[in-house]
Phi, psi and omega in degrees: 000131181288162185299320182296317180293317179299316179298319178297317181296319179298314179297319180297317180294320178298319181292321178298318178296320180296316180290323177299328179302312181290324178297312180293321180299318179298318179295318181295326183263010174064038170258142184287344181209155181290348182299342180303327185284341172293313179294322178300316178295318179299316180293320177299325183281317191245354176055052185270344183252132179220158178302137174085005181285161168256126186233137174247120185248111183264138183065047194282333184297144006278355172121008182296313179297319180299313181296317179298314180298319182300324179290325182286321184275335176071181186293345176277351180265177175222139182225129176245122182243131185229137176203155174294332178263155178291147175257108195254002180277160177286131182227154180291167189292342179274010175248130175243129181247147176228139170260112183175183183258111182292340180274345175217064190287150174282166185304327180296315180294314180300316181297320181290319178299320179296327180290320185273324185303157003278156182264152175278334187209134172240129181243142174219112175254023184291145175219146179285162169291120186282148181253345187091350176267110191308307187289327177293317179294319178297318181296318180291323177297319178297318179298316178297317180296321177297316180297320176296322178297319178298319177298317180298318179299325182286319192253349181281145174276165174299132183089356180284167185242160183217132176235129183220138176272142175211147176283140181296142182164186184296339183282345181299313181295326178296315179293323177302316180296321178296317181294327181294339176287341188246328185247150180292326176223145175228124182239145172256138186211130173245112181297149176295334181281354172292144177298142184301323182279352182289141179267005184284149168215168182236139171255135182240113175265121185250130174061084177303134181289000000 
């Protein structure tokens, strides 16, 4: 085996071990997915979660972000989690889940959001079903991120924060510019717990104007 191939194999094995670490850690800590550590890193960096907050979690299934947030905000907080898929994990009583489309919500979801709003934090870990066509996937990710941004503008309180996932590409800078019109600061962040081959990155809008 040539040196270049051997070096690639070593790097590949190290990365598999690294990714297995987060998978195993999630299982040990009773989270349904490894994605929880992305939010943990975001929170460690930007301090967006506090006790007693109201949080809206978009695209919440299977529920790792929801469970992590519920622990951070505690029983004095309120959390609304929405996804097209059911969220089937056990959650504390201060969390309410809905199976539905937050971009075209039924009257029950809208009524509840109006009751709880305004929110301190809106989260979106949504991603499109990928096609393997790079530009198509990026475009759809941008559309989802934009829709989440519209929701955040509607339901966030002044001074509130927004976290949204988007696939890397030319649309990231466009979305950053849009967020800068609404938030005092906008940061781009890729967690270490993201898979190396993943094209995802996160935009963090801090302190809604």
